[in-house]
N, C-alpha and C positions, 0 to 999 in steps of 0.2 A: 664476580660474574655469576658463579654458581649459587651464591647466597641470594642474589637478586632473582634468579630463576626459581628458586625454592619459595621465595616470598610470593612470586606471581602464582605459583602452583597452589599456595595456600588460599589465595583469593579466588581461584578459578571455580571451586566447588560452590561457594555462596552465590556467585554470579550465575552459574548454571541453574541452581535451584530457583533463583528469582526469575530467570527466563522461563522455567517450567511452570512457575506460578502464573506468569502472564499468558503463556501458551503451552498447555500441558500435552498437546498432541505433537505429532511429528512435524518436521519442517516441510515435508511434502504436502501435508494437509494445509499448512499456512499458504503455500503457493497456490493450491487449488482454491482456497478461500479468497485470496486476493484476486485471482482470475475471475471467479464467479462474481465477486463484488464489482469488479471493473465492468463486466458485462451488464450487471444490474444498474450501475451508474450511467452507462451509455443509454440503456433503454429508458431509464427514468428521466434522464435529461431530455431525450427525444420527446417523451410523453409530456413533460412539463412545458416544453417550448411549442409543441405542435398541437396538443390536445386541449390546452386551456383556451377558453373563448375570448379572453381579453388579451391584449398585446402588451400588457405591462410587465410580463415575465421576461427576464433576460438572463443570459449567462453572465456571472460576475467574475469568474476566473479569467485573468488577462490572456493566458495562452489559449484557453478554450474559446473565449470570445473572439480572439483573432482567428482561430481555426474555423469557427462558424462563419465569420464574416468573409473570409477569403476563399473558403472551399466547401462550406456547408458541413453536413454531418459526416460525409466520407472523410474529409480532412480531419475532423474531430476524432473519428475512429482511429485513424493512423497516428495522430498525436497521442491519444490515450494509450494505444498499444506501445508506442515508443517509450513513453514515460514509464510504463509498468515494466517493460523489458529492461530498461536501464536500472530501475530500482531493484529488480530481481537479480540482475547481473552484479550490482554492487554488493547486495547481501550475500550472494553466493560466493563472490570473490573474497569478501571478508571472512566468511566461514572457511573457505578453502585455505587461505593464508594462515589463519590461526591454527587450523588443524595440521597443516604442514609444519608449522613451528612447534608443534607438540602441545597445543592448548585447545583441545576440542571443545571444552566447556566454554571458553571465551568465544570460540567460533560460533557455537549455537547462540550464545547471548548476543553477539553482534548481528547475527541473522535476524533474530527475533526483534531486537531493538530497532533495526532499520525498517522492518516491515509492519510492526504493530501500529506505530503512529499513522501510517498511511491507511491501514485497515480501519482505524477508529475514525479518521477524517472522512473516508469514503462512505462509511456507514452513515455518518451524519448528513452527508450530501444526498445520499439516496433517500433517507428519511425526509429531508427537506423537499426534494423533488416530488416525492409521493404526496406530501401535504399540499404542495403548490398545484399539482395536477388535479387532485380530487377536491380540494377546498376552493380552488380558483375557478371552478366550473360555473 
């Protein structure tokens, strides 16, 4: 068992270095970044759906589409907030457990690996929404 733990510790440092390559700043700054991006996603979705002159623009995400159809932008806001809260709780929980077990490097890596894909995806969505808003006029 001790040998297995030592083997894990030898892998911890490279994983932490890779996570710092992906996100060199603190985890708190990633949470802030994700939160700001979520607000920008909501605003850009609103602008793409409300400010374009033609009605050929629609939400393609199944959950967001359902939220808009059943409760409008207010429900979309609450669904987005819930999804982000759950994602942040999962990332924070993984970080907490790894740190509690004595592997803080793996904790940071899990935190970053859970949030960076969402950040990349949401960035692409915002970019698309802005293009649709301004090019669809």
